[in-house]
N, CA, C and O atoms as a CHARMM CRD file, in Angstrom:
* protein
*
  304
    1    1 MET  N      9.24100   2.56800 -18.46000 PROA 1      0.00000
    2    1 MET  CA     8.85500   1.70900 -17.33200 PROA 1      0.00000
    3    1 MET  C      9.02400   2.53300 -16.04900 PROA 1      0.00000
    4    1 MET  O     10.00100   3.26300 -15.87900 PROA 1      0.00000
    5    2 LEU  N      8.04100   2.39200 -15.15400 PROA 2      0.00000
    6    2 LEU  CA     8.13300   3.09000 -13.87500 PROA 2      0.00000
    7    2 LEU  C      8.91400   2.24100 -12.87600 PROA 2      0.00000
    8    2 LEU  O      8.71400   1.02900 -12.80400 PROA 2      0.00000
    9    3 GLU  N      9.79000   2.86300 -12.11600 PROA 3      0.00000
   10    3 GLU  CA    10.50700   2.16600 -11.11100 PROA 3      0.00000
   11    3 GLU  C     10.44300   2.93400  -9.83300 PROA 3      0.00000
   12    3 GLU  O     10.36100   4.16200  -9.85100 PROA 3      0.00000
   13    4 GLY  N     10.47700   2.25300  -8.73100 PROA 4      0.00000
   14    4 GLY  CA    10.51600   2.89400  -7.43000 PROA 4      0.00000
   15    4 GLY  C     10.18800   1.87200  -6.37700 PROA 4      0.00000
   16    4 GLY  O      9.82400   0.72800  -6.65000 PROA 4      0.00000
   17    5 LYS  N     10.33700   2.35100  -5.14400 PROA 5      0.00000
   18    5 LYS  CA    10.03500   1.45100  -3.99600 PROA 5      0.00000
   19    5 LYS  C      8.99600   2.19800  -3.12800 PROA 5      0.00000
   20    5 LYS  O      9.12000   3.39900  -2.88700 PROA 5      0.00000
   21    6 TYR  N      8.02200   1.49200  -2.69100 PROA 6      0.00000
   22    6 TYR  CA     6.98500   1.99500  -1.82600 PROA 6      0.00000
   23    6 TYR  C      6.85000   1.09600  -0.64500 PROA 6      0.00000
   24    6 TYR  O      6.86700  -0.12800  -0.77900 PROA 6      0.00000
   25    7 GLN  N      6.71400   1.69400   0.52900 PROA 7      0.00000
   26    7 GLN  CA     6.48500   0.89600   1.72200 PROA 7      0.00000
   27    7 GLN  C      4.97700   0.52000   1.71600 PROA 7      0.00000
   28    7 GLN  O      4.09600   1.32900   1.42600 PROA 7      0.00000
   29    8 VAL  N      4.75800  -0.73600   2.05000 PROA 8      0.00000
   30    8 VAL  CA     3.38200  -1.28700   2.02000 PROA 8      0.00000
   31    8 VAL  C      3.13300  -1.87800   3.37100 PROA 8      0.00000
   32    8 VAL  O      3.94100  -2.64600   3.89100 PROA 8      0.00000
   33    9 LEU  N      1.98300  -1.50700   3.95200 PROA 9      0.00000
   34    9 LEU  CA     1.54200  -2.13700   5.22600 PROA 9      0.00000
   35    9 LEU  C      0.60900  -3.29000   4.80300 PROA 9      0.00000
   36    9 LEU  O     -0.28700  -3.11700   3.97700 PROA 9      0.00000
   37   10 LEU  N      0.85300  -4.46000   5.39600 PROA 10     0.00000
   38   10 LEU  CA     0.11700  -5.66800   5.03600 PROA 10     0.00000
   39   10 LEU  C     -0.51100  -6.21100   6.30500 PROA 10     0.00000
   40   10 LEU  O      0.18700  -6.37600   7.30500 PROA 10     0.00000
   41   11 GLU  N     -1.79200  -6.49200   6.29800 PROA 11     0.00000
   42   11 GLU  CA    -2.42600  -7.03800   7.51000 PROA 11     0.00000
   43   11 GLU  C     -3.53200  -8.01700   7.15200 PROA 11     0.00000
   44   11 GLU  O     -4.18900  -7.87500   6.12100 PROA 11     0.00000
   45   12 TRP  N     -3.72700  -8.97800   7.98100 PROA 12     0.00000
   46   12 TRP  CA    -4.77400  -9.96500   7.82200 PROA 12     0.00000
   47   12 TRP  C     -6.09000  -9.40100   8.38200 PROA 12     0.00000
   48   12 TRP  O     -6.10800  -8.91600   9.51400 PROA 12     0.00000
   49   13 ASP  N     -7.17600  -9.45300   7.62600 PROA 13     0.00000
   50   13 ASP  CA    -8.47300  -9.05600   8.11200 PROA 13     0.00000
   51   13 ASP  C     -9.30800 -10.34100   8.38400 PROA 13     0.00000
   52   13 ASP  O     -9.83800 -10.94900   7.45400 PROA 13     0.00000
   53   14 PRO  N     -9.41000 -10.73000   9.64400 PROA 14     0.00000
   54   14 PRO  CA   -10.10200 -12.00400   9.99100 PROA 14     0.00000
   55   14 PRO  C    -11.58300 -11.92300   9.69000 PROA 14     0.00000
   56   14 PRO  O    -12.18500 -12.96400   9.42500 PROA 14     0.00000
   57   15 ASP  N    -12.20100 -10.78000   9.71200 PROA 15     0.00000
   58   15 ASP  CA   -13.63200 -10.65200   9.44400 PROA 15     0.00000
   59   15 ASP  C    -13.96600 -10.97100   7.99900 PROA 15     0.00000
   60   15 ASP  O    -14.95700 -11.63900   7.70400 PROA 15     0.00000
   61   16 GLU  N    -13.09600 -10.46600   7.08000 PROA 16     0.00000
   62   16 GLU  CA   -13.29800 -10.68500   5.66700 PROA 16     0.00000
   63   16 GLU  C    -12.50400 -11.82900   5.07400 PROA 16     0.00000
   64   16 GLU  O    -12.69300 -12.21100   3.91900 PROA 16     0.00000
   65   17 ALA  N    -11.59200 -12.38000   5.90600 PROA 17     0.00000
   66   17 ALA  CA   -10.68900 -13.44900   5.51000 PROA 17     0.00000
   67   17 ALA  C     -9.89700 -13.07800   4.27100 PROA 17     0.00000
   68   17 ALA  O     -9.83600 -13.84200   3.30800 PROA 17     0.00000
   69   18 VAL  N     -9.28600 -11.88800   4.30100 PROA 18     0.00000
   70   18 VAL  CA    -8.40300 -11.41700   3.20400 PROA 18     0.00000
   71   18 VAL  C     -7.20900 -10.70900   3.79000 PROA 18     0.00000
   72   18 VAL  O     -7.21900 -10.25300   4.93300 PROA 18     0.00000
   73   19 TRP  N     -6.17100 -10.63200   2.96400 PROA 19     0.00000
   74   19 TRP  CA    -4.98900  -9.76300   3.27800 PROA 19     0.00000
   75   19 TRP  C     -5.21700  -8.41300   2.71200 PROA 19     0.00000
   76   19 TRP  O     -5.55200  -8.29100   1.53400 PROA 19     0.00000
   77   20 VAL  N     -5.05000  -7.38000   3.50500 PROA 20     0.00000
   78   20 VAL  CA    -5.27200  -6.00400   3.10300 PROA 20     0.00000
   79   20 VAL  C     -3.95700  -5.25100   3.09900 PROA 20     0.00000
   80   20 VAL  O     -3.13700  -5.41600   4.00200 PROA 20     0.00000
   81   21 THR  N     -3.75300  -4.40900   2.06400 PROA 21     0.00000
   82   21 THR  CA    -2.53400  -3.60300   2.01700 PROA 21     0.00000
   83   21 THR  C     -2.91800  -2.13700   1.99800 PROA 21     0.00000
   84   21 THR  O     -4.01100  -1.75100   1.58200 PROA 21     0.00000
   85   22 TYR  N     -1.98200  -1.34700   2.46300 PROA 22     0.00000
   86   22 TYR  CA    -2.07100   0.12200   2.44300 PROA 22     0.00000
   87   22 TYR  C     -0.72500   0.69800   1.97300 PROA 22     0.00000
   88   22 TYR  O      0.33100   0.20100   2.36300 PROA 22     0.00000
   89   23 VAL  N     -0.76600   1.73800   1.14100 PROA 23     0.00000
   90   23 VAL  CA     0.47200   2.37900   0.71200 PROA 23     0.00000
   91   23 VAL  C      0.44700   3.85000   1.22700 PROA 23     0.00000
   92   23 VAL  O     -0.11700   4.73700   0.58500 PROA 23     0.00000
   93   24 PRO  N      1.08000   4.07200   2.41000 PROA 24     0.00000
   94   24 PRO  CA     1.01700   5.39700   3.02100 PROA 24     0.00000
   95   24 PRO  C      1.45500   6.55200   2.09200 PROA 24     0.00000
   96   24 PRO  O      0.88100   7.63800   2.17100 PROA 24     0.00000
   97   25 ALA  N      2.42800   6.34900   1.24200 PROA 25     0.00000
   98   25 ALA  CA     2.95000   7.43600   0.40700 PROA 25     0.00000
   99   25 ALA  C      1.92800   7.84800  -0.67500 PROA 25     0.00000
  100   25 ALA  O      2.05100   8.92600  -1.25600 PROA 25     0.00000
  101   26 LEU  N      0.96400   7.03000  -0.93400 PROA 26     0.00000
  102   26 LEU  CA    -0.00500   7.30600  -2.02900 PROA 26     0.00000
  103   26 LEU  C     -1.41400   7.43400  -1.39800 PROA 26     0.00000
  104   26 LEU  O     -2.35300   6.75400  -1.81300 PROA 26     0.00000
  105   27 ASP  N     -1.53600   8.29800  -0.41300 PROA 27     0.00000
  106   27 ASP  CA    -2.81000   8.62000   0.25200 PROA 27     0.00000
  107   27 ASP  C     -3.43000   7.34000   0.81700 PROA 27     0.00000
  108   27 ASP  O     -4.65200   7.19100   0.79800 PROA 27     0.00000
  109   28 TYR  N     -2.62800   6.43900   1.30700 PROA 28     0.00000
  110   28 TYR  CA    -3.10300   5.16300   1.88700 PROA 28     0.00000
  111   28 TYR  C     -3.91700   4.35900   0.85100 PROA 28     0.00000
  112   28 TYR  O     -4.94500   3.76100   1.16700 PROA 28     0.00000
  113   29 LEU  N     -3.42200   4.37200  -0.38000 PROA 29     0.00000
  114   29 LEU  CA    -3.99600   3.47000  -1.43200 PROA 29     0.00000
  115   29 LEU  C     -4.12200   2.10300  -0.80700 PROA 29     0.00000
  116   29 LEU  O     -3.20100   1.64400  -0.13200 PROA 29     0.00000
  117   30 SER  N     -5.24400   1.44600  -1.01600 PROA 30     0.00000
  118   30 SER  CA    -5.49700   0.16100  -0.39500 PROA 30     0.00000
  119   30 SER  C     -6.08600  -0.81500  -1.37900 PROA 30     0.00000
  120   30 SER  O     -6.82500  -0.44600  -2.29200 PROA 30     0.00000
  121   31 THR  N     -5.73700  -2.08300  -1.17200 PROA 31     0.00000
  122   31 THR  CA    -6.32700  -3.21200  -1.94100 PROA 31     0.00000
  123   31 THR  C     -6.24800  -4.43600  -1.08100 PROA 31     0.00000
  124   31 THR  O     -5.79400  -4.37200   0.06100 PROA 31     0.00000
  125   32 TYR  N     -6.69800  -5.58000  -1.62900 PROA 32     0.00000
  126   32 TYR  CA    -6.68800  -6.78400  -0.80200 PROA 32     0.00000
  127   32 TYR  C     -6.55900  -8.03600  -1.73400 PROA 32     0.00000
  128   32 TYR  O     -6.65500  -7.93000  -2.95700 PROA 32     0.00000
  129   33 GLY  N     -6.34700  -9.17500  -1.12300 PROA 33     0.00000
  130   33 GLY  CA    -6.34200 -10.43600  -1.83700 PROA 33     0.00000
  131   33 GLY  C     -6.57800 -11.59400  -0.87900 PROA 33     0.00000
  132   33 GLY  O     -6.43900 -11.44400   0.33500 PROA 33     0.00000
  133   34 GLU  N     -6.93000 -12.73600  -1.42400 PROA 34     0.00000
  134   34 GLU  CA    -7.15200 -13.87600  -0.57700 PROA 34     0.00000
  135   34 GLU  C     -5.86800 -14.47800  -0.01600 PROA 34     0.00000
  136   34 GLU  O     -5.88300 -15.15800   1.01000 PROA 34     0.00000
  137   35 THR  N     -4.75200 -14.21700  -0.70400 PROA 35     0.00000
  138   35 THR  CA    -3.45700 -14.65500  -0.20300 PROA 35     0.00000
  139   35 THR  C     -2.52000 -13.44000  -0.13600 PROA 35     0.00000
  140   35 THR  O     -2.77800 -12.39600  -0.73600 PROA 35     0.00000
  141   36 ARG  N     -1.45200 -13.61100   0.59700 PROA 36     0.00000
  142   36 ARG  CA    -0.48100 -12.48200   0.66300 PROA 36     0.00000
  143   36 ARG  C      0.04800 -12.16800  -0.76300 PROA 36     0.00000
  144   36 ARG  O      0.16400 -11.00600  -1.15100 PROA 36     0.00000
  145   37 GLU  N      0.34900 -13.19100  -1.49400 PROA 37     0.00000
  146   37 GLU  CA     0.85400 -12.97300  -2.85900 PROA 37     0.00000
  147   37 GLU  C     -0.09500 -12.22900  -3.72600 PROA 37     0.00000
  148   37 GLU  O      0.29400 -11.30700  -4.44400 PROA 37     0.00000
  149   38 GLU  N     -1.38900 -12.63300  -3.66900 PROA 38     0.00000
  150   38 GLU  CA    -2.41000 -11.96700  -4.48500 PROA 38     0.00000
  151   38 GLU  C     -2.60100 -10.53900  -4.02200 PROA 38     0.00000
  152   38 GLU  O     -2.77400  -9.66200  -4.86800 PROA 38     0.00000
  153   39 SER  N     -2.58000 -10.25600  -2.75100 PROA 39     0.00000
  154   39 SER  CA    -2.76100  -8.92100  -2.25400 PROA 39     0.00000
  155   39 SER  C     -1.58200  -7.99000  -2.69000 PROA 39     0.00000
  156   39 SER  O     -1.77800  -6.82300  -3.02900 PROA 39     0.00000
  157   40 LEU  N     -0.35500  -8.56800  -2.66200 PROA 40     0.00000
  158   40 LEU  CA     0.82400  -7.77700  -3.07900 PROA 40     0.00000
  159   40 LEU  C      0.81400  -7.59700  -4.60900 PROA 40     0.00000
  160   40 LEU  O      1.21100  -6.53900  -5.09700 PROA 40     0.00000
  161   41 ALA  N      0.39100  -8.55600  -5.33400 PROA 41     0.00000
  162   41 ALA  CA     0.27200  -8.39600  -6.80200 PROA 41     0.00000
  163   41 ALA  C     -0.76300  -7.31000  -7.12300 PROA 41     0.00000
  164   41 ALA  O     -0.53200  -6.46100  -7.98400 PROA 41     0.00000
  165   42 ASN  N     -1.87300  -7.34300  -6.44400 PROA 42     0.00000
  166   42 ASN  CA    -2.91900  -6.29900  -6.62200 PROA 42     0.00000
  167   42 ASN  C     -2.40400  -4.94400  -6.23300 PROA 42     0.00000
  168   42 ASN  O     -2.76500  -3.94300  -6.85200 PROA 42     0.00000
  169   43 THR  N     -1.55000  -4.88500  -5.20000 PROA 43     0.00000
  170   43 THR  CA    -0.96200  -3.63000  -4.76100 PROA 43     0.00000
  171   43 THR  C     -0.04800  -3.07700  -5.82400 PROA 43     0.00000
  172   43 THR  O     -0.11300  -1.89300  -6.15400 PROA 43     0.00000
  173   44 ARG  N      0.81400  -3.93600  -6.36900 PROA 44     0.00000
  174   44 ARG  CA     1.75600  -3.48100  -7.48100 PROA 44     0.00000
  175   44 ARG  C      0.93300  -2.90700  -8.62200 PROA 44     0.00000
  176   44 ARG  O      1.25400  -1.84100  -9.14800 PROA 44     0.00000
  177   45 GLU  N     -0.12300  -3.60500  -9.00500 PROA 45     0.00000
  178   45 GLU  CA    -0.94000  -3.08300 -10.09200 PROA 45     0.00000
  179   45 GLU  C     -1.62900  -1.74600  -9.72300 PROA 45     0.00000
  180   45 GLU  O     -1.72900  -0.85500 -10.56600 PROA 45     0.00000
  181   46 ALA  N     -2.09000  -1.61200  -8.50100 PROA 46     0.00000
  182   46 ALA  CA    -2.71800  -0.39700  -8.06200 PROA 46     0.00000
  183   46 ALA  C     -1.71700   0.78900  -8.02500 PROA 46     0.00000
  184   46 ALA  O     -2.04100   1.91200  -8.41200 PROA 46     0.00000
  185   47 ILE  N     -0.50800   0.49200  -7.55200 PROA 47     0.00000
  186   47 ILE  CA     0.51900   1.53800  -7.50400 PROA 47     0.00000
  187   47 ILE  C      0.88700   1.99500  -8.89700 PROA 47     0.00000
  188   47 ILE  O      1.01200   3.19800  -9.12500 PROA 47     0.00000
  189   48 LEU  N      1.06500   1.08800  -9.83600 PROA 48     0.00000
  190   48 LEU  CA     1.33100   1.44000 -11.21700 PROA 48     0.00000
  191   48 LEU  C      0.22600   2.29200 -11.80900 PROA 48     0.00000
  192   48 LEU  O      0.51100   3.27700 -12.49100 PROA 48     0.00000
  193   49 GLY  N     -1.04000   1.93600 -11.56400 PROA 49     0.00000
  194   49 GLY  CA    -2.16300   2.72400 -12.03100 PROA 49     0.00000
  195   49 GLY  C     -2.23500   4.10700 -11.41100 PROA 49     0.00000
  196   49 GLY  O     -2.56400   5.07600 -12.09500 PROA 49     0.00000
  197   50 TYR  N     -1.93800   4.20800 -10.15500 PROA 50     0.00000
  198   50 TYR  CA    -1.93500   5.44600  -9.43400 PROA 50     0.00000
  199   50 TYR  C     -0.85700   6.38200 -10.03900 PROA 50     0.00000
  200   50 TYR  O     -1.13300   7.53700 -10.36300 PROA 50     0.00000
  201   51 VAL  N      0.33700   5.86400 -10.17600 PROA 51     0.00000
  202   51 VAL  CA     1.46700   6.66900 -10.68300 PROA 51     0.00000
  203   51 VAL  C      1.24200   7.05600 -12.11900 PROA 51     0.00000
  204   51 VAL  O      1.49600   8.20500 -12.48400 PROA 51     0.00000
  205   52 GLU  N      0.77600   6.14500 -12.95500 PROA 52     0.00000
  206   52 GLU  CA     0.50200   6.48900 -14.34600 PROA 52     0.00000
  207   52 GLU  C     -0.57100   7.53000 -14.48500 PROA 52     0.00000
  208   52 GLU  O     -0.44100   8.43200 -15.31300 PROA 52     0.00000
  209   53 ALA  N     -1.61600   7.44200 -13.71600 PROA 53     0.00000
  210   53 ALA  CA    -2.68300   8.44600 -13.73600 PROA 53     0.00000
  211   53 ALA  C     -2.19000   9.79100 -13.26200 PROA 53     0.00000
  212   53 ALA  O     -2.53000  10.82500 -13.83600 PROA 53     0.00000
  213   54 ALA  N     -1.37500   9.77800 -12.19400 PROA 54     0.00000
  214   54 ALA  CA    -0.84200  11.02000 -11.65000 PROA 54     0.00000
  215   54 ALA  C      0.03300  11.73800 -12.73200 PROA 54     0.00000
  216   54 ALA  O     -0.06700  12.94600 -12.94800 PROA 54     0.00000
  217   55 GLU  N      0.88600  10.92500 -13.38800 PROA 55     0.00000
  218   55 GLU  CA     1.76400  11.48600 -14.38600 PROA 55     0.00000
  219   55 GLU  C      0.96300  12.03600 -15.56300 PROA 55     0.00000
  220   55 GLU  O      1.26300  13.12000 -16.06300 PROA 55     0.00000
  221   56 HSD  N     -0.04600  11.30500 -16.00500 PROA 56     0.00000
  222   56 HSD  CA    -0.90600  11.68200 -17.11600 PROA 56     0.00000
  223   56 HSD  C     -1.62000  12.99500 -16.79600 PROA 56     0.00000
  224   56 HSD  O     -1.80700  13.81400 -17.69600 PROA 56     0.00000
  225   57 GLU  N     -2.02900  13.22400 -15.53200 PROA 57     0.00000
  226   57 GLU  CA    -2.75600  14.41800 -15.13200 PROA 57     0.00000
  227   57 GLU  C     -1.83000  15.53600 -14.70100 PROA 57     0.00000
  228   57 GLU  O     -2.29200  16.62800 -14.37100 PROA 57     0.00000
  229   58 GLY  N     -0.52400  15.28000 -14.69700 PROA 58     0.00000
  230   58 GLY  CA     0.41200  16.29600 -14.22600 PROA 58     0.00000
  231   58 GLY  C      0.40700  16.53800 -12.73100 PROA 58     0.00000
  232   58 GLY  O      0.79100  17.60400 -12.25000 PROA 58     0.00000
  233   59 ILE  N     -0.04000  15.51300 -12.00300 PROA 59     0.00000
  234   59 ILE  CA    -0.10400  15.61500 -10.55300 PROA 59     0.00000
  235   59 ILE  C      1.24100  15.11600  -9.97200 PROA 59     0.00000
  236   59 ILE  O      1.72900  14.06700 -10.39100 PROA 59     0.00000
  237   60 ALA  N      1.81600  15.81600  -9.06200 PROA 60     0.00000
  238   60 ALA  CA     3.07600  15.37600  -8.45800 PROA 60     0.00000
  239   60 ALA  C      2.84600  14.14000  -7.61100 PROA 60     0.00000
  240   60 ALA  O      1.85500  14.02600  -6.88900 PROA 60     0.00000
  241   61 ILE  N      3.77800  13.23200  -7.71900 PROA 61     0.00000
  242   61 ILE  CA     3.66900  12.00600  -6.95200 PROA 61     0.00000
  243   61 ILE  C      4.37000  12.29100  -5.61300 PROA 61     0.00000
  244   61 ILE  O      5.51500  12.74100  -5.57400 PROA 61     0.00000
  245   62 PRO  N      3.64100  12.01300  -4.51800 PROA 62     0.00000
  246   62 PRO  CA     4.19900  12.36600  -3.18100 PROA 62     0.00000
  247   62 PRO  C      5.50400  11.58800  -2.96000 PROA 62     0.00000
  248   62 PRO  O      5.67800  10.48900  -3.48600 PROA 62     0.00000
  249   63 SER  N      6.38400  12.15500  -2.20200 PROA 63     0.00000
  250   63 SER  CA     7.60600  11.46500  -1.82200 PROA 63     0.00000
  251   63 SER  C      7.26100  10.34300  -0.83600 PROA 63     0.00000
  252   63 SER  O      6.27000  10.42600  -0.11000 PROA 63     0.00000
  253   64 THR  N      8.05400   9.34200  -0.82200 PROA 64     0.00000
  254   64 THR  CA     7.83800   8.21000   0.01700 PROA 64     0.00000
  255   64 THR  C      8.24600   8.47800   1.45800 PROA 64     0.00000
  256   64 THR  O      9.44100   8.59200   1.73200 PROA 64     0.00000
  257   65 PRO  N      7.30300   8.58500   2.38900 PROA 65     0.00000
  258   65 PRO  CA     7.65000   8.80900   3.75100 PROA 65     0.00000
  259   65 PRO  C      8.25600   7.52500   4.37800 PROA 65     0.00000
  260   65 PRO  O      7.96400   6.41400   3.93700 PROA 65     0.00000
  261   66 THR  N      9.07100   7.69700   5.37500 PROA 66     0.00000
  262   66 THR  CA     9.55400   6.56000   6.12400 PROA 66     0.00000
  263   66 THR  C      8.51900   6.18800   7.16700 PROA 66     0.00000
  264   66 THR  O      8.15700   6.99000   8.02700 PROA 66     0.00000
  265   67 VAL  N      8.06100   4.97100   7.07200 PROA 67     0.00000
  266   67 VAL  CA     7.03100   4.50800   7.98600 PROA 67     0.00000
  267   67 VAL  C      7.62600   3.43700   8.87400 PROA 67     0.00000
  268   67 VAL  O      8.28900   2.52200   8.38500 PROA 67     0.00000
  269   68 GLU  N      7.40400   3.53800  10.14200 PROA 68     0.00000
  270   68 GLU  CA     7.87200   2.54400  11.13300 PROA 68     0.00000
  271   68 GLU  C      6.68800   1.96200  11.84700 PROA 68     0.00000
  272   68 GLU  O      5.86700   2.69600  12.39800 PROA 68     0.00000
  273   69 LEU  N      6.58600   0.66000  11.84600 PROA 69     0.00000
  274   69 LEU  CA     5.53400  -0.00300  12.56500 PROA 69     0.00000
  275   69 LEU  C      6.08600  -0.51400  13.86000 PROA 69     0.00000
  276   69 LEU  O      6.98300  -1.35600  13.84200 PROA 69     0.00000
  277   70 ILE  N      5.60200  -0.05200  14.98000 PROA 70     0.00000
  278   70 ILE  CA     6.08900  -0.44900  16.29800 PROA 70     0.00000
  279   70 ILE  C      4.96400  -1.10300  17.08700 PROA 70     0.00000
  280   70 ILE  O      3.78000  -0.92800  16.79900 PROA 70     0.00000
  281   71 GLN  N      5.37500  -1.85200  18.07600 PROA 71     0.00000
  282   71 GLN  CA     4.36700  -2.42100  18.99300 PROA 71     0.00000
  283   71 GLN  C      4.49000  -1.63500  20.30700 PROA 71     0.00000
  284   71 GLN  O      5.57800  -1.51900  20.87000 PROA 71     0.00000
  285   72 LEU  N      3.40200  -1.11700  20.76600 PROA 72     0.00000
  286   72 LEU  CA     3.36000  -0.27800  21.96400 PROA 72     0.00000
  287   72 LEU  C      2.62400  -1.04800  23.07400 PROA 72     0.00000
  288   72 LEU  O      1.44400  -1.37600  22.94900 PROA 72     0.00000
  289   73 ASP  N      3.35500  -1.32300  24.15500 PROA 73     0.00000
  290   73 ASP  CA     2.75900  -2.02000  25.26000 PROA 73     0.00000
  291   73 ASP  C      1.95600  -1.07000  26.10000 PROA 73     0.00000
  292   73 ASP  O      2.45200   0.00600  26.43300 PROA 73     0.00000
  293   74 ILE  N      0.74100  -1.41000  26.46000 PROA 74     0.00000
  294   74 ILE  CA    -0.13700  -0.58600  27.27800 PROA 74     0.00000
  295   74 ILE  C     -0.47700  -1.39200  28.52200 PROA 74     0.00000
  296   74 ILE  O     -1.00400  -2.50300  28.45000 PROA 74     0.00000
  297   75 ALA  N     -0.16100  -0.79900  29.65100 PROA 75     0.00000
  298   75 ALA  CA    -0.51300  -1.42300  30.92800 PROA 75     0.00000
  299   75 ALA  C     -1.81400  -0.76100  31.44500 PROA 75     0.00000
  300   75 ALA  O     -1.93800   0.46400  31.44500 PROA 75     0.00000
  301   76 VAL  N     -2.74500  -1.56900  31.87000 PROA 76     0.00000
  302   76 VAL  CA    -4.03000  -1.08800  32.36600 PROA 76     0.00000
  303   76 VAL  C     -4.09300  -1.33500  33.84200 PROA 76     0.00000
  304   76 VAL  O     -5.09400  -1.00800  34.48000 PROA 76     0.00000
């Protein structure tokens, strides 16, 4: 069984009306779902597939970078 923790960016896409996720440590692997729960379940499945394929092919799995999401105020 594969174990690990990956930081996931989760955002609402109002144009497509879906939740979109990105996994920075895995080349910004991305998926989506109609609900937060569905998008995160799809992300878990995508991460497992990515890691399994990388291990099968002998490709090193990138280390998990620390990602910080900040809000930057811009005055115009």
